[in-house]
C-alpha positions as a LaTeX table, in Angstrom:
\begin{tabular}{lrrr}
\hline
Residue & $x$ (\AA) & $y$ (\AA) & $z$ (\AA) \\
\hline
Unk1 & 92.25 & 66.39 & 92.85 \\
Unk2 & 93.93 & 67.24 & 96.15 \\
Unk3 & 93.92 & 70.76 & 97.58 \\
Unk4 & 97.28 & 72.52 & 97.16 \\
Unk5 & 97.10 & 73.96 & 100.69 \\
Unk6 & 95.82 & 71.18 & 102.95 \\
Unk7 & 95.88 & 68.08 & 100.73 \\
Unk8 & 92.15 & 67.42 & 101.16 \\
Unk9 & 90.20 & 65.72 & 98.39 \\
Unk10 & 87.09 & 67.69 & 99.37 \\
Unk11 & 87.25 & 70.15 & 96.46 \\
Unk12 & 84.19 & 71.32 & 94.53 \\
Unk13 & 83.82 & 73.51 & 91.43 \\
Unk14 & 81.60 & 76.59 & 91.37 \\
Unk15 & 80.85 & 79.30 & 88.85 \\
Unk16 & 82.37 & 82.60 & 89.85 \\
Unk17 & 82.42 & 86.31 & 89.14 \\
Unk18 & 85.70 & 88.16 & 89.66 \\
Unk19 & 86.25 & 91.89 & 89.21 \\
Unk20 & 89.88 & 92.54 & 88.22 \\
Unk21 & 91.33 & 96.04 & 88.59 \\
Unk22 & 94.40 & 97.29 & 86.78 \\
Unk23 & 97.29 & 97.99 & 89.19 \\
Unk24 & 98.36 & 101.34 & 90.57 \\
Unk25 & 96.64 & 104.38 & 92.00 \\
Unk26 & 96.27 & 105.96 & 88.55 \\
Unk27 & 93.59 & 103.35 & 87.79 \\
Unk28 & 91.48 & 103.83 & 90.93 \\
Unk29 & 88.78 & 105.77 & 89.08 \\
Unk30 & 88.47 & 103.16 & 86.33 \\
Unk31 & 85.89 & 100.38 & 86.53 \\
Unk32 & 87.16 & 96.87 & 86.99 \\
Unk33 & 87.11 & 94.10 & 84.39 \\
Unk34 & 84.70 & 91.23 & 85.06 \\
Unk35 & 85.61 & 87.61 & 84.34 \\
Unk36 & 83.47 & 84.56 & 85.04 \\
Unk37 & 85.82 & 81.66 & 85.82 \\
Unk38 & 85.13 & 78.25 & 87.26 \\
Unk39 & 86.37 & 78.21 & 90.88 \\
Unk40 & 87.85 & 75.12 & 92.53 \\
Unk41 & 87.11 & 75.56 & 96.25 \\
Unk42 & 88.46 & 73.34 & 99.01 \\
Unk43 & 85.54 & 72.77 & 101.35 \\
Unk44 & 87.92 & 71.97 & 104.23 \\
Unk45 & 90.32 & 74.96 & 104.28 \\
Unk46 & 88.71 & 77.40 & 101.80 \\
Unk47 & 91.67 & 77.62 & 99.43 \\
Unk48 & 90.37 & 78.61 & 95.99 \\
Unk49 & 91.99 & 78.57 & 92.58 \\
Unk50 & 90.82 & 79.61 & 89.14 \\
Unk51 & 92.05 & 80.42 & 85.65 \\
Unk52 & 91.01 & 83.44 & 83.64 \\
Unk53 & 89.26 & 82.23 & 80.47 \\
Unk54 & 91.33 & 82.71 & 77.30 \\
Unk55 & 89.07 & 85.38 & 75.76 \\
Unk56 & 89.18 & 87.55 & 78.89 \\
Unk57 & 92.91 & 86.92 & 79.32 \\
Unk58 & 93.55 & 88.36 & 75.86 \\
Unk59 & 91.48 & 91.44 & 76.72 \\
Unk60 & 93.40 & 91.91 & 79.98 \\
Unk61 & 96.74 & 91.68 & 78.16 \\
Unk62 & 95.65 & 94.25 & 75.57 \\
Unk63 & 94.28 & 96.58 & 78.25 \\
Unk64 & 97.42 & 96.34 & 80.36 \\
Unk65 & 99.70 & 96.91 & 77.36 \\
Unk66 & 97.72 & 100.01 & 76.38 \\
Unk67 & 97.93 & 101.40 & 79.90 \\
Unk68 & 101.69 & 100.90 & 80.10 \\
Unk69 & 102.21 & 102.73 & 76.82 \\
Unk70 & 99.92 & 105.58 & 77.85 \\
Unk71 & 101.38 & 106.11 & 81.31 \\
Unk72 & 105.13 & 105.46 & 80.92 \\
Unk73 & 107.01 & 108.43 & 82.33 \\
Unk74 & 103.82 & 110.28 & 83.28 \\
Unk75 & 103.26 & 108.83 & 86.75 \\
Unk76 & 105.42 & 107.65 & 89.62 \\
Unk77 & 103.90 & 104.13 & 89.54 \\
Unk78 & 104.45 & 103.54 & 85.82 \\
Unk79 & 106.89 & 100.72 & 84.94 \\
\hline
\end{tabular}
């Protein structure tokens, strides 16, 4: 598959570890959320893409929804 940035076909897959943090300064003291996606890395330009696995995506959605409900109206960065 061709790289979305440079068009190179020199793309390789790697295992990865990504630490996702919930947005906003109110979450700075909270630990991040680890996911372990497969990374598609262009070995010519370095552009990398990945998808969050379905199980972890569901956990992120639940965690984000809970944070929005908890913090609405309490902080300046709340939606």
